[in-house]
matplotlib code that plots the C-alpha trace (Angstrom):
import matplotlib.pyplot as plt

x = [117.1, 120.7, 121.5, 118.9, 118.8, 116.0, 114.8, 113.4, 112.1, 111.5, 107.8, 106.8, 110.5, 112.9, 115.2, 115.6, 117.9, 119.0, 120.4, 122.2, 123.7, 125.3, 126.2, 125.8, 126.5, 129.6, 130.8, 130.0, 131.9, 135.1, 134.5, 137.4, 139.8, 141.6, 142.1, 144.3, 142.2, 142.8, 142.0, 139.0, 137.5, 138.0, 136.5, 133.5, 132.9, 133.1, 130.6, 128.1, 128.8, 128.0, 124.7, 123.8, 124.7, 122.6, 119.6, 119.8, 120.2, 117.7, 119.1, 118.6, 121.9, 125.2, 126.9, 130.6, 132.3, 136.1, 138.9, 142.3, 145.5, 149.1, 148.8, 148.9, 145.6, 146.2, 142.7, 139.3, 136.2, 132.7, 129.7, 126.0, 123.1, 119.8, 118.3, 121.2, 123.4, 126.8, 130.5, 133.8, 137.6, 140.7, 144.3, 147.0, 150.7, 151.1, 154.4, 153.0, 150.0, 152.2, 154.2, 151.2, 151.0, 148.2, 147.0, 147.1, 144.3, 141.5, 142.2, 146.0, 145.3, 142.8, 145.3, 148.0, 145.7, 144.5, 147.6, 147.9, 146.2, 143.7, 140.3, 136.9, 135.1, 131.4, 130.2, 126.6, 126.1, 122.5, 121.0, 118.9, 120.6, 124.1, 123.9, 126.9, 127.4, 130.7, 131.6, 135.1, 136.1, 139.3, 139.6, 139.1, 139.2, 140.1, 137.6, 135.7, 132.5, 133.9, 135.0, 131.4, 130.0, 132.3, 131.0, 127.4, 128.3, 130.2, 128.4, 124.8, 124.7, 123.0, 124.1, 124.8, 126.1, 127.4, 128.6, 130.2, 131.5, 132.8, 134.5, 135.0, 131.3, 129.4, 129.4, 127.0, 126.2, 123.7, 123.2, 121.0, 120.4, 118.8, 116.4, 116.4, 114.3, 111.5, 110.2, 106.8, 106.0, 105.1, 108.1, 110.1, 113.8, 114.6, 112.5, 114.0, 117.5, 116.7, 115.5, 118.7, 120.8, 119.0, 119.6, 123.3, 123.5, 121.6, 124.0, 127.0, 125.6, 126.1, 129.3, 130.6, 129.9, 126.3, 125.9, 127.1, 125.2, 121.9, 118.6, 117.8, 114.7, 116.8, 119.5, 117.1, 115.2, 118.5, 119.8, 116.6, 114.4, 113.0, 111.7, 108.9, 110.2, 108.6, 110.5, 110.0, 110.4, 113.4, 115.0, 117.3, 121.0, 123.0, 126.4, 126.5, 129.5, 129.3, 131.7, 130.4, 131.0, 129.7, 131.8, 135.0, 134.4, 133.9, 137.1, 139.1, 137.6, 138.5, 142.1, 142.4, 142.8, 146.5, 147.3, 144.9, 146.4, 150.0, 149.0, 147.4, 150.6, 152.7, 150.6, 148.4, 145.2, 144.0, 142.8, 141.0, 140.4, 137.8, 139.5, 136.6, 135.5, 138.7, 136.6, 138.7, 137.5, 139.7, 139.7, 141.3, 142.1, 138.6, 137.1, 139.5, 138.5, 134.9, 135.5, 136.8, 134.7, 132.1, 129.4, 131.0, 128.7, 125.7, 127.3, 127.0, 130.7, 132.9, 132.3, 133.4, 135.9, 136.5]
y = [119.5, 120.5, 124.1, 125.4, 127.2, 126.5, 127.9, 126.1, 127.0, 125.2, 125.3, 127.5, 128.0, 130.9, 129.0, 129.2, 127.7, 127.6, 124.8, 125.0, 122.4, 123.3, 121.0, 122.6, 126.1, 124.8, 123.1, 126.0, 128.4, 126.4, 125.6, 127.7, 127.5, 124.8, 124.8, 122.4, 120.2, 122.1, 125.5, 123.9, 122.7, 126.0, 127.9, 125.5, 126.1, 129.8, 129.6, 127.7, 130.2, 133.3, 131.7, 131.0, 134.6, 136.0, 133.9, 134.9, 138.7, 141.1, 143.2, 143.9, 144.0, 142.1, 140.5, 140.0, 137.5, 138.0, 136.2, 137.8, 136.7, 135.8, 132.1, 130.0, 131.4, 135.1, 136.2, 134.5, 136.3, 134.9, 137.1, 136.4, 138.6, 138.8, 136.5, 134.0, 134.6, 133.5, 133.9, 133.4, 133.3, 132.4, 133.6, 131.3, 130.5, 127.5, 126.4, 126.7, 124.6, 122.0, 121.6, 120.8, 117.2, 115.2, 114.0, 117.4, 117.6, 120.0, 122.6, 123.1, 122.9, 125.8, 127.9, 127.2, 128.2, 131.5, 132.3, 134.3, 137.6, 137.1, 138.7, 138.0, 140.9, 140.9, 143.7, 144.5, 146.9, 147.8, 148.6, 151.4, 154.7, 153.2, 152.1, 150.1, 148.0, 146.3, 144.0, 142.8, 140.1, 138.1, 134.6, 132.6, 128.9, 125.9, 126.2, 128.6, 127.6, 128.8, 132.1, 132.6, 131.9, 134.6, 137.0, 136.5, 136.7, 140.0, 141.8, 140.4, 139.5, 136.3, 133.0, 130.8, 127.4, 126.4, 123.3, 123.5, 120.9, 120.8, 118.4, 118.4, 117.6, 119.6, 122.4, 122.4, 124.2, 124.2, 127.1, 127.4, 130.6, 131.6, 134.5, 137.4, 137.0, 134.4, 135.7, 136.6, 132.9, 133.1, 131.0, 131.4, 132.1, 128.6, 126.9, 129.1, 128.3, 124.6, 124.7, 126.4, 123.9, 121.1, 122.8, 123.0, 119.3, 118.5, 120.3, 118.6, 115.2, 115.9, 115.1, 116.6, 113.5, 113.5, 117.1, 116.5, 113.3, 113.1, 114.9, 117.9, 116.3, 113.3, 115.5, 117.6, 114.5, 113.0, 116.2, 117.6, 114.6, 115.9, 119.1, 119.9, 121.7, 123.7, 123.5, 126.1, 125.6, 127.9, 129.4, 128.2, 129.2, 129.6, 130.7, 134.0, 136.1, 139.8, 139.4, 139.2, 140.2, 143.7, 144.4, 143.1, 145.1, 148.2, 147.5, 147.2, 150.4, 152.2, 150.9, 152.5, 151.3, 151.9, 149.8, 147.0, 146.8, 146.7, 143.6, 142.2, 142.6, 141.1, 138.1, 137.5, 138.0, 139.8, 137.6, 139.0, 136.6, 137.4, 137.7, 136.0, 133.0, 132.8, 132.7, 133.7, 136.1, 136.0, 138.8, 138.2, 140.8, 140.9, 141.3, 144.2, 145.9, 145.5, 146.7, 150.1, 150.5, 153.3, 150.6, 149.1, 150.9, 149.1, 145.7, 143.6, 142.7, 140.2, 136.5, 134.5, 131.7, 129.2]
z = [81.6, 81.0, 80.0, 82.5, 85.8, 88.2, 91.5, 94.5, 97.9, 101.2, 101.8, 104.8, 105.7, 105.0, 102.7, 99.0, 96.4, 92.8, 90.6, 87.3, 84.9, 81.6, 78.7, 75.3, 76.6, 78.3, 75.1, 72.9, 75.2, 74.6, 70.9, 69.7, 72.6, 74.6, 78.4, 80.4, 82.7, 86.0, 84.3, 82.5, 85.8, 87.5, 84.5, 84.5, 88.2, 87.6, 84.7, 87.0, 89.8, 87.6, 86.5, 90.2, 91.0, 88.2, 89.2, 92.9, 92.4, 90.9, 88.1, 84.4, 82.5, 82.8, 85.8, 85.6, 87.9, 88.0, 89.8, 89.8, 91.6, 91.3, 90.8, 87.7, 86.6, 86.4, 85.4, 85.0, 83.8, 83.5, 82.4, 82.5, 81.6, 83.4, 80.8, 81.1, 78.0, 79.0, 78.0, 79.9, 79.5, 81.5, 81.2, 82.7, 82.9, 80.7, 82.3, 85.8, 84.8, 83.2, 86.4, 88.5, 89.8, 88.3, 91.7, 93.6, 96.3, 95.5, 98.3, 97.6, 93.9, 94.1, 96.1, 93.5, 90.7, 92.2, 94.3, 97.5, 98.0, 95.1, 95.0, 93.7, 92.1, 91.2, 89.0, 87.9, 85.1, 84.7, 81.4, 82.8, 83.5, 83.4, 87.1, 88.3, 91.4, 92.4, 95.3, 96.1, 98.5, 99.1, 97.5, 100.7, 101.6, 99.5, 96.7, 94.5, 96.2, 99.6, 98.0, 96.6, 100.1, 101.5, 98.8, 99.9, 103.6, 103.0, 100.2, 100.5, 104.2, 103.3, 104.8, 101.8, 101.0, 97.5, 95.8, 92.3, 89.8, 86.3, 83.9, 80.1, 79.5, 82.0, 84.6, 87.5, 90.7, 93.6, 96.0, 99.1, 101.1, 104.4, 103.8, 106.3, 109.4, 109.0, 105.7, 107.3, 107.8, 111.4, 112.5, 115.6, 115.4, 116.7, 114.0, 111.3, 112.4, 112.5, 108.9, 107.8, 109.7, 107.9, 104.5, 105.2, 106.2, 103.0, 100.6, 102.3, 101.3, 97.6, 95.8, 92.6, 90.5, 91.7, 90.8, 87.3, 86.5, 88.4, 87.6, 89.8, 91.4, 92.5, 93.9, 95.9, 97.2, 98.4, 100.0, 101.5, 102.1, 105.4, 103.8, 101.4, 98.3, 95.6, 92.3, 89.6, 85.9, 85.5, 82.4, 79.6, 79.6, 76.4, 75.3, 73.4, 72.8, 71.8, 68.9, 65.3, 61.7, 62.2, 65.3, 63.8, 60.6, 62.6, 64.6, 61.4, 59.9, 63.0, 62.8, 59.4, 55.8, 55.6, 58.6, 57.6, 54.1, 55.6, 57.6, 54.4, 52.5, 55.2, 56.1, 53.0, 55.1, 58.2, 61.1, 64.2, 67.1, 69.8, 73.2, 74.9, 72.7, 70.6, 67.4, 64.4, 61.7, 58.6, 55.9, 52.5, 49.9, 48.5, 52.0, 52.7, 49.4, 50.3, 53.9, 52.7, 49.7, 49.6, 49.9, 53.1, 55.4, 54.1, 54.5, 57.6, 57.3, 55.5, 55.6, 58.6, 58.3, 61.0]

ax = plt.figure().add_subplot(projection="3d")
ax.plot(x, y, z, "-o")
ax.set_aspect("equal")
plt.show()
């Protein structure tokens, strides 16, 4: 059940949740790039977070989750579409990361990575009519999960609790939310609040290792044993970057034949590397000839070399 996001609800109570765990998608996302362990873990948490966000919000398009600050990680961007196609990147100061102590506590480490005065920006670009929504909140607390909770409290006005985890093999996340009012369930305010308090106690029982290793059903049974849950089948999540042979070929044609051939003469080939996935596309002399030939417009692009 890895590489899947699933929804669950508390029966007859105004509480809902989402769970995600990524394995192949997380591995594919980093296939052409290397991140130091602290950056890798933060990026993995962000990838899980953007999927949870996409699952909990109603939209048709692309959701971008961006962290920006003055710490060792200058910029982190994770994107997820409404049908859970995923990509992400991080830009960081290699010297600052190398100077971090190996045993740094999680809270101080998070603040060192993102710095002071950083912000979390969530942008939704809808496919229909070019609609765009953006919410910006400060990076608060000692973890990315706490910053995501602050986003929901500020921008969505929904009480939310989140736990995120990542290592080199997997990224995972669990989110629970209290729905507005009593959801038409005929509950009193006291009963509704009691259900939410129970949900918060439950999610605090879960550790990062459990989130990464144990099946969803086992996790929910451990965390919310006093509640009846309904678990939905969910949807697959996979990595998909927007780069491709056709896009790269179009970029080089737009750059112009003279400039491309200058690079070819100087370097023996022309290599374009995708900013997001770090996938390299190499063009030799024959590829450049084909690119600017009269037949180039009918070609899908030159071959791809890894």
